[in-house]
C-alpha positions as CSV (number, residue, x, y, z in Angstrom):
1,X,-46.8,-5.5,1.7
2,X,-45.7,-8.8,3.2
3,X,-46.6,-9.5,6.8
4,X,-43.7,-9.9,9.2
5,X,-43.9,-12.9,11.5
6,X,-41.8,-13.7,14.6
7,X,-40.5,-17.0,16.0
8,X,-38.4,-18.4,18.8
9,X,-39.2,-18.7,22.5
10,X,-39.4,-16.7,25.7
11,X,-39.6,-18.2,29.2
12,X,-43.1,-17.7,30.6
13,X,-41.8,-15.1,33.0
14,X,-40.8,-12.9,30.0
15,X,-44.0,-12.9,28.0
16,X,-43.9,-9.1,28.1
17,X,-40.5,-9.2,26.4
18,X,-41.9,-11.2,23.5
19,X,-44.8,-8.7,23.3
20,X,-42.3,-5.8,23.1
21,X,-40.3,-7.6,20.4
22,X,-43.5,-8.2,18.3
23,X,-44.7,-4.7,18.9
24,X,-41.6,-3.3,17.1
25,X,-42.8,-5.1,13.9
26,X,-46.5,-4.2,14.4
27,X,-45.5,-0.5,14.8
28,X,-43.5,-0.6,11.6
29,X,-40.2,0.1,13.3
30,X,-38.6,-3.2,12.4
31,X,-37.7,-5.0,9.2
32,X,-35.8,-8.0,10.5
33,X,-34.3,-8.6,14.0
34,X,-33.3,-10.9,16.7
35,X,-33.2,-10.6,20.5
36,X,-31.6,-13.0,23.0
37,X,-31.2,-12.9,26.8
38,X,-29.3,-15.2,29.2
39,X,-29.4,-15.5,33.0
40,X,-26.6,-17.4,34.7
41,X,-25.6,-18.7,31.3
42,X,-29.0,-20.1,30.5
43,X,-30.9,-18.8,27.5
44,X,-34.3,-17.5,28.7
45,X,-35.3,-15.5,25.6
46,X,-34.4,-16.2,21.9
47,X,-36.5,-14.4,19.4
48,X,-36.2,-13.6,15.7
49,X,-38.5,-12.5,12.9
50,X,-39.3,-10.2,10.0
51,X,-37.4,-10.0,6.8
52,X,-33.7,-10.3,5.8
53,X,-34.1,-8.1,2.8
54,X,-35.5,-4.7,2.0
55,X,-37.9,-6.1,-0.6
56,X,-39.5,-8.3,2.2
57,X,-39.1,-11.5,0.2
58,X,-36.7,-13.4,2.4
59,X,-37.7,-14.3,6.0
60,X,-35.3,-13.6,8.9
61,X,-34.8,-17.2,10.1
62,X,-33.2,-18.7,13.2
63,X,-29.8,-18.7,11.5
64,X,-29.9,-15.4,9.8
65,X,-26.8,-13.2,10.6
66,X,-26.1,-9.6,10.0
67,X,-23.3,-7.1,10.1
68,X,-23.5,-5.6,13.6
69,X,-21.0,-2.8,13.1
70,X,-19.5,-1.8,16.5
71,X,-20.8,-4.8,18.5
72,X,-17.7,-6.2,16.8
73,X,-15.6,-4.1,19.1
74,X,-16.9,-6.1,22.1
75,X,-15.6,-9.3,20.5
76,X,-12.2,-7.7,19.7
77,X,-12.0,-6.4,23.3
78,X,-13.0,-9.8,24.7
79,X,-10.2,-11.4,22.6
80,X,-7.7,-9.0,24.2
81,X,-9.0,-9.7,27.6
82,X,-8.7,-13.4,27.0
83,X,-5.1,-12.9,25.9
84,X,-4.3,-10.8,29.0
85,X,-6.0,-13.5,31.1
86,X,-3.4,-16.0,29.8
87,X,-0.6,-13.7,30.8
88,X,0.4,-12.9,27.2
89,X,-0.7,-9.3,27.2
90,X,-0.2,-6.5,29.7
91,X,-2.7,-3.7,29.4
92,X,-0.4,-1.3,31.3
93,X,2.5,-2.0,28.9
94,X,3.3,0.4,26.1
95,X,1.9,-0.7,22.8
96,X,5.5,-0.5,21.4
97,X,6.5,-3.4,23.6
98,X,4.6,-5.7,21.2
99,X,4.6,-3.5,18.1
100,X,7.9,-1.6,18.0
101,X,7.1,0.5,14.9
102,X,4.2,2.1,16.8
103,X,6.6,4.2,19.0
104,X,7.1,6.6,16.1
105,X,5.9,10.2,16.2
106,X,5.5,10.6,20.0
107,X,3.6,7.4,20.6
108,X,6.2,5.5,22.7
109,X,4.2,6.0,25.9
110,X,0.8,5.0,24.7
111,X,-0.4,1.9,26.6
112,X,-2.6,-1.0,25.4
113,X,-5.2,0.2,28.0
114,X,-5.4,3.5,26.2
115,X,-6.1,1.7,22.9
116,X,-8.8,-0.3,24.7
117,X,-10.5,2.8,26.1
118,X,-10.4,5.0,23.0
119,X,-8.0,7.4,24.6
120,X,-4.9,6.9,22.5
121,X,-5.5,9.9,20.3
122,X,-5.8,7.7,17.2
123,X,-9.5,8.0,16.3
124,X,-8.7,8.4,12.6
125,X,-6.0,8.2,10.0
126,X,-3.9,11.2,9.3
127,X,-3.1,11.4,6.5
128,X,-6.4,9.9,5.5
129,X,-6.9,6.5,4.0
130,X,-9.9,5.4,2.0
131,X,-12.6,2.8,2.8
132,X,-10.9,0.5,0.3
133,X,-7.8,0.6,2.4
134,X,-9.7,-1.3,5.1
135,X,-9.0,-4.4,3.0
136,X,-5.3,-3.8,3.2
137,X,-4.3,-4.7,6.8
138,X,-0.7,-3.7,6.3
139,X,-1.5,-0.2,5.0
140,X,-4.2,0.5,7.7
141,X,-1.9,-0.5,10.5
142,X,1.4,0.9,9.3
143,X,-0.2,4.3,8.7
144,X,-1.5,4.3,12.3
145,X,2.0,3.3,13.5
146,X,3.7,6.2,11.6
147,X,1.3,9.0,12.5
148,X,1.2,11.3,15.5
149,X,-1.7,11.3,18.0
150,X,-4.5,13.7,17.3
151,X,-4.6,14.8,21.0
152,X,-2.6,14.1,24.1
153,X,-3.0,10.3,24.8
154,X,-4.8,9.6,28.0
155,X,-6.2,13.1,28.4
156,X,-9.7,12.2,27.0
157,X,-11.5,9.6,25.0
158,X,-12.3,10.1,21.3
159,X,-14.2,7.2,19.9
160,X,-11.9,5.1,17.7
161,X,-14.7,4.2,15.3
162,X,-12.7,2.2,12.7
163,X,-9.1,2.3,14.1
164,X,-10.0,0.4,17.3
165,X,-10.0,-3.0,15.6
166,X,-6.8,-2.4,13.6
167,X,-4.9,-1.2,16.7
168,X,-6.0,-4.0,19.0
169,X,-5.8,-6.5,16.2
170,X,-2.2,-5.7,15.3
171,X,-1.2,-6.0,19.0
172,X,-2.9,-9.5,19.1
173,X,-1.3,-10.4,15.8
174,X,2.2,-9.4,17.0
175,X,1.8,-11.5,20.2
176,X,0.1,-14.6,18.7
177,X,1.2,-14.7,15.1
178,X,-2.5,-15.0,14.2
179,X,-5.0,-12.5,13.0
180,X,-7.5,-11.3,15.5
181,X,-10.4,-12.9,13.6
182,X,-8.6,-16.2,13.8
183,X,-7.8,-16.0,17.5
184,X,-11.4,-15.0,18.2
185,X,-12.8,-17.8,16.2
186,X,-10.4,-20.5,17.5
187,X,-10.3,-19.6,21.1
188,X,-13.7,-18.1,21.9
189,X,-16.4,-18.5,19.2
190,X,-15.7,-22.1,18.0
191,X,-15.5,-23.7,21.5
192,X,-18.9,-22.2,22.2
193,X,-20.3,-23.1,18.8
194,X,-21.2,-19.4,18.5
195,X,-22.2,-18.1,15.1
196,X,-20.2,-14.9,15.1
197,X,-17.5,-14.1,12.5
198,X,-14.8,-11.4,12.1
199,X,-14.0,-12.3,8.5
200,X,-17.0,-14.2,7.1
201,X,-16.4,-17.2,4.8
202,X,-18.1,-17.0,1.4
203,X,-20.0,-20.1,2.3
204,X,-22.1,-18.1,4.8
205,X,-23.1,-15.3,2.5
206,X,-26.5,-16.7,1.8
207,X,-27.5,-16.2,5.5
208,X,-26.6,-12.5,5.7
209,X,-29.4,-10.0,6.0
210,X,-29.1,-6.8,4.1
211,X,-28.6,-3.7,6.2
212,X,-31.0,-0.9,5.3
213,X,-29.6,2.5,5.9
214,X,-31.5,5.2,7.9
215,X,-32.7,8.2,6.0
216,X,-30.5,11.3,6.2
217,X,-31.4,13.5,9.1
218,X,-32.3,17.1,8.1
219,X,-31.3,18.2,11.6
220,X,-27.8,17.0,10.9
221,X,-27.4,19.0,7.7
222,X,-24.8,21.7,8.1
223,X,-23.5,20.6,11.5
224,X,-19.9,21.8,11.7
225,X,-17.5,19.1,12.8
226,X,-14.3,19.6,14.8
227,X,-11.0,18.7,13.1
228,X,-10.8,15.5,15.2
229,X,-14.4,14.5,14.1
230,X,-13.6,15.3,10.5
231,X,-10.6,13.0,10.5
232,X,-12.5,10.3,12.4
233,X,-15.6,10.3,10.2
234,X,-15.4,12.2,7.0
235,X,-11.9,11.5,5.9
236,X,-12.6,7.7,5.7
237,X,-15.1,6.8,3.0
238,X,-17.5,3.9,3.9
239,X,-21.1,3.4,3.2
240,X,-23.9,0.9,4.1
241,X,-24.0,-0.7,0.6
242,X,-20.4,-1.8,0.9
243,X,-21.5,-4.2,3.7
244,X,-23.3,-6.3,1.0
245,X,-20.0,-7.0,-0.9
246,X,-17.8,-10.1,-0.6
247,X,-14.8,-7.8,0.0
248,X,-16.3,-6.3,3.1
249,X,-17.7,-9.5,4.5
250,X,-14.5,-11.5,4.0
251,X,-12.1,-8.9,5.3
252,X,-11.1,-8.6,9.0
253,X,-12.1,-5.1,10.1
254,X,-12.3,-5.9,13.8
255,X,-14.1,-2.7,14.8
256,X,-17.1,-2.8,12.5
257,X,-17.5,-5.8,10.2
258,X,-18.4,-8.7,12.6
259,X,-21.4,-10.8,11.5
260,X,-23.7,-12.6,13.9
261,X,-27.1,-12.5,15.5
262,X,-28.5,-11.9,19.0
263,X,-28.0,-15.5,20.0
264,X,-24.3,-15.6,19.1
265,X,-23.6,-12.2,20.7
266,X,-25.3,-13.3,23.9
267,X,-23.6,-16.6,24.0
268,X,-20.1,-15.1,23.7
269,X,-20.6,-12.1,26.0
270,X,-22.1,-14.4,28.6
271,X,-18.5,-15.2,29.4
272,X,-18.2,-11.8,31.1
273,X,-21.6,-12.0,32.7
274,X,-20.9,-15.3,34.5
275,X,-17.3,-14.8,35.4
276,X,-15.6,-16.7,32.7
277,X,-17.8,-19.7,31.9
278,X,-20.2,-20.3,29.1
279,X,-22.0,-23.5,27.9
280,X,-20.3,-25.5,30.6
281,X,-16.8,-24.4,29.5
282,X,-14.4,-22.1,31.4
283,X,-13.0,-19.6,28.8
284,X,-11.5,-17.1,31.2
285,X,-10.9,-16.6,34.9
286,X,-13.3,-14.5,37.0
287,X,-10.5,-12.0,37.7
288,X,-9.8,-11.7,34.0
289,X,-13.4,-11.0,33.3
290,X,-13.6,-8.3,36.0
291,X,-10.9,-6.3,34.4
292,X,-13.3,-5.1,31.8
293,X,-15.0,-3.1,34.5
294,X,-11.8,-1.1,35.4
295,X,-12.5,2.5,34.7
296,X,-9.9,3.9,32.2
297,X,-11.3,7.3,31.2
298,X,-14.4,9.2,32.2
299,X,-15.5,12.5,30.6
300,X,-16.6,14.3,27.5
301,X,-15.7,12.3,24.3
302,X,-14.0,14.3,21.6
303,X,-15.6,12.4,18.8
304,X,-19.1,11.6,20.1
305,X,-20.5,15.1,20.3
306,X,-18.8,15.9,23.6
307,X,-21.1,13.6,25.5
308,X,-19.6,12.2,28.7
309,X,-18.6,8.6,28.4
310,X,-17.0,6.2,30.9
311,X,-14.9,3.5,29.3
312,X,-13.5,0.3,30.9
313,X,-11.2,-2.0,29.1
314,X,-13.0,-2.2,25.7
315,X,-16.5,-1.7,26.9
316,X,-18.7,1.2,27.9
317,X,-19.7,1.6,31.6
318,X,-22.9,3.3,32.8
319,X,-22.6,7.0,31.9
320,X,-24.7,9.7,30.3
321,X,-24.2,8.4,26.7
322,X,-26.5,5.5,27.5
323,X,-30.1,6.7,27.9
324,X,-31.1,3.2,29.2
325,X,-30.2,3.4,32.9
326,X,-29.1,-0.1,34.1
327,X,-30.2,-1.2,37.6
328,X,-26.8,-2.4,38.6
329,X,-23.5,-0.6,38.6
330,X,-21.2,-3.3,37.3
331,X,-22.7,-3.3,33.9
332,X,-20.9,-3.3,30.5
333,X,-22.5,-2.3,27.2
334,X,-21.9,-1.2,23.7
335,X,-23.9,-0.8,20.4
336,X,-23.4,-0.9,16.7
337,X,-24.3,1.7,14.1
338,X,-28.0,1.6,13.4
339,X,-29.2,0.0,16.6
340,X,-27.5,-3.3,17.4
341,X,-26.9,-3.5,21.2
342,X,-25.4,-5.7,23.9
343,X,-25.7,-5.2,27.7
344,X,-23.9,-7.4,30.2
345,X,-24.9,-7.1,33.9
346,X,-22.2,-8.8,35.9
347,X,-24.1,-8.3,39.2
348,X,-27.2,-10.1,38.0
349,X,-25.2,-12.4,35.7
350,X,-27.4,-11.4,32.7
351,X,-26.7,-10.6,29.1
352,X,-29.1,-9.0,26.6
353,X,-28.3,-8.9,22.9
354,X,-30.1,-7.4,19.9
355,X,-29.3,-7.3,16.2
356,X,-31.4,-5.9,13.4
357,X,-31.1,-4.8,9.7
358,X,-33.3,-1.7,9.6
359,X,-31.0,1.0,10.9
360,X,-32.2,3.9,13.0
361,X,-30.3,7.0,13.9
362,X,-29.2,6.8,17.5
363,X,-25.9,7.4,19.3
364,X,-25.9,4.2,21.5
365,X,-28.8,1.8,20.9
366,X,-32.4,2.9,20.4
367,X,-35.9,2.4,21.8
368,X,-36.5,-0.9,20.0
369,X,-34.1,-3.0,22.1
370,X,-34.5,-0.7,25.2
371,X,-38.3,-1.5,25.4
372,X,-37.6,-5.2,25.4
373,X,-34.9,-4.9,28.0
374,X,-37.1,-2.8,30.3
375,X,-39.8,-5.5,30.0
376,X,-37.3,-8.0,31.1
377,X,-36.2,-5.9,34.1
378,X,-39.8,-5.3,35.1
379,X,-40.5,-9.1,35.0
380,X,-37.6,-9.6,37.3
381,X,-38.6,-6.9,39.7
382,X,-35.5,-4.9,38.8
383,X,-36.0,-1.1,38.9
384,X,-33.6,0.7,36.6
């Protein structure tokens, strides 16, 4: 078996964070991964290491990127927040103001804020579409526009696993005339020289680490799902091997197929941590950034096992679903399937980001990144 090595840097204050990162490899929990932390917009930790492939032949290098699944939602949400900050999008407005066809089947009153907080009642397609239909933007969005909500909009959240990106993305497209991936790239990622993509060019395929799926959980066998869960998860066929295809990587599936690494995630989400600036550029106003913290829904989620979740505009807010308890209340977070994670502490002006390729089974993040983050907090004298 090849020996995993790590690289990068950590400010001397955060030696324990580097040790926690390295321990994940020594303990056999990690294949390849990256971790990055910023404070006041300054990068204080930037680590990477391990392998980009399951055969352990290709090293995870400084510029390795990986599909981070639902971390993509934070980029999609940030794009919508950016558009609202420019006055082009009103979260309180009905979606149908921008997308008239969406009003069909009792959806005229659904607001953009409800899309942003997973409370629109559209967590899955009904009738179902296939995973292959994710590559057909028109079919994916027109089916959502035609269908009825799965529950009373605004009454509860139900995690919009795949639909979130198509719903927000179509609103952005109707307003700007550009796809969400294009707006994100041109207005946010490119100005920051951030290596994150929603719709990856073929020229970048050689840098993509292979996701390695977690083993099936015997405990999950036979678990009965509700109708809403069935429609959300089982009726849409996707699998981890599909992430290795050019079709998946090149498409824009703005809830789940973003590609980046910890450095690019942290660089972009620093915008919210610092009140609108990153790398010396003002991307948004401070007031526009603070909107992400506005509580939209708080209670048991109809898709995520009934666990209580508090959603702001596009981000999770501290709530029982996150076992990592942040020390400050004005914190935003979300995770991607298998373990990728981002946490934005707007009080301490800090961002933590983690991306990996060996997937673990956890609802929101897992112990690998949490240990590193806790080491950072201890070094700063912050008691979570």
